[in-house]
N, C-alpha and C positions, 0 to 999 in steps of 0.2 A: 505495499498498500504506498503511496506518494504520500508524503505532507508538502502541503499550498499558505503560505501566508495570503493569498487571497481569492477571491473564484478565476477559474478559466477566462478568456474572452470569448463575445458574444458569439463565437462560428463553432465552440468547443464541442455543439449537439450534435454539427456535421457532422457525421465521420469520426468523433473522436469521442471526448466525457461529453455526459448533460446529466444537470442536477437533478437528481433524486430525493432529495431531501434537505431539510435543517432539522438538526436538532440540538436541543439545549446539552453542554457538557456533560450532564447525567446518563446521556442516556446514549451519546456516540459509542458504548462497548455492546450496548444492547445492537443497538442498528447495523452495525457495518455485519458480524457478522446473517443476523436478518436478512443483509439485501444480496450476501453472498450464498447462501443459500435460499432464498428463495427465488435466483435466478442464476443458476451457476453457469457460468463460464463468463463473469463482466468482471470486470475490474472495478477496486473503488479504491478511489479517491479523495485525500479528507482536506478542505479549505477553510475558510469563518468568513464569517458574512454577522458583521456585529458581535451577541454575544453567542451566536450560535454557530454552530461546526457547520459546514454546505458538505455533505455527501455524493457525492461525484459518480456514475459510474459508464463503461464504456463498454459497449455500445449501449447509448440511451435507453431507456426505458420506453416503451409505444404504448399507446393512451391509457390500452386496454391492461399493460401490469401495471401501470402506474395507481388505476382504480383500487386493483387488488394487492399492491403494499397500503395504500391508507388503509385498506378492511385488516391489512393485518398489522396496524398502527393504533382500529380501536382495539383490536380483541388484545394489545398488549397493553391499553393504558385501562383496561379492563380489570386487570388484575390488583388486586389489590395492593401489594406494594406499590403501585404506581398510584392506586387510586387514592389515599393515604395522603401523595402528595400533589393533587390536586393534576395533577398530570393529564395533558390534553391532547390527541391527535386533529389535526384539520388540513384544511388545501387551499390555499389560497394562493390568489391571485391580482397583479398589478401586472406595470408594464416590463416585465423581464416575464412572465410568463404564468407557469400554471406547477405549483408546488406543494409537496404535502410535510407537514410539521410537526413536528415529537417536542415540545413543551411541557418544563418544571415550571410553573408562575415564580417569578424572585419576588422574593416576599418586600413590602411595602418599602419598612427601615433600610431591605438593601440598594433598592435602586440608585443608583446615579447617574443618571441623563439618560438620554438617546433611546432608542427603539426598543421595546418589549413587552411582555405579559406578563404585570404582577398583580398579586393579591394571593388570594383572596382578601374580600373588604366583607364588615358584620352586617353589611346591606348596600344597595342600587348607589341610595344617597350617600352614604362614608367614599365608596369609590366614586362616584362623579365630584363632590369635593374638596378627597384628594386628587384626582386626574387636574381638576383646575388651577391646582395650590403648586403645579409640578410649573404653569408658567413661562412653557419651554413654547417659544409663538410658531418655532419652525415641525414644532410636532398636531396630531388633532389626536383624539381616542377615540373609543367604544367603550363600552361599556357590556358585560355581556355573561350569564346567567351560567357557571358550570357546576357543579352538583355539589360541589365546597364551599361555593358561594361565587357571589360576582368578583369580578376580573377585569381591569382596564388594559383594553388592547393600547398602546401608546407607537405612535405611524406616523412616520412622512408625508403629506398628504399629496405631496408635489409629485411625490412620485407616481402615487395613484391618477393624476391629472394627465400628467404627459401626452403627447401623440396626437 
């Protein structure tokens, strides 16, 4: 497995590596063997995007394989050890395309800026109040309900509006 400090360029999906998923650091040691087992014959490469590990495979996953991977991720976060940590799997679409994410939210007191999934909070109101208090004009936020309570998803809105 190759280590990267940044994501491959945009052409990486054409005959090379394509992004399979982004994962919280806690999930990397689980996600890499999952990719290698579920999709034999593929190479896996690891990069970093913000707080998350970006895992790339060669050849890139086909759409039906990405959906299958998302199903495996949903099964994984349903396990008690990950449910207790409020882990979630989701599909994200932005200007870079559609990808799966496997995330353990940051505790509010651990948040130090930038894009992140933060929580849980005791109520939606507490989540919204906390997010408003972050006051970073470059970030937008959504609150979302998870099985362990409300979460705040902080993201760069501009990236969604490009194009």
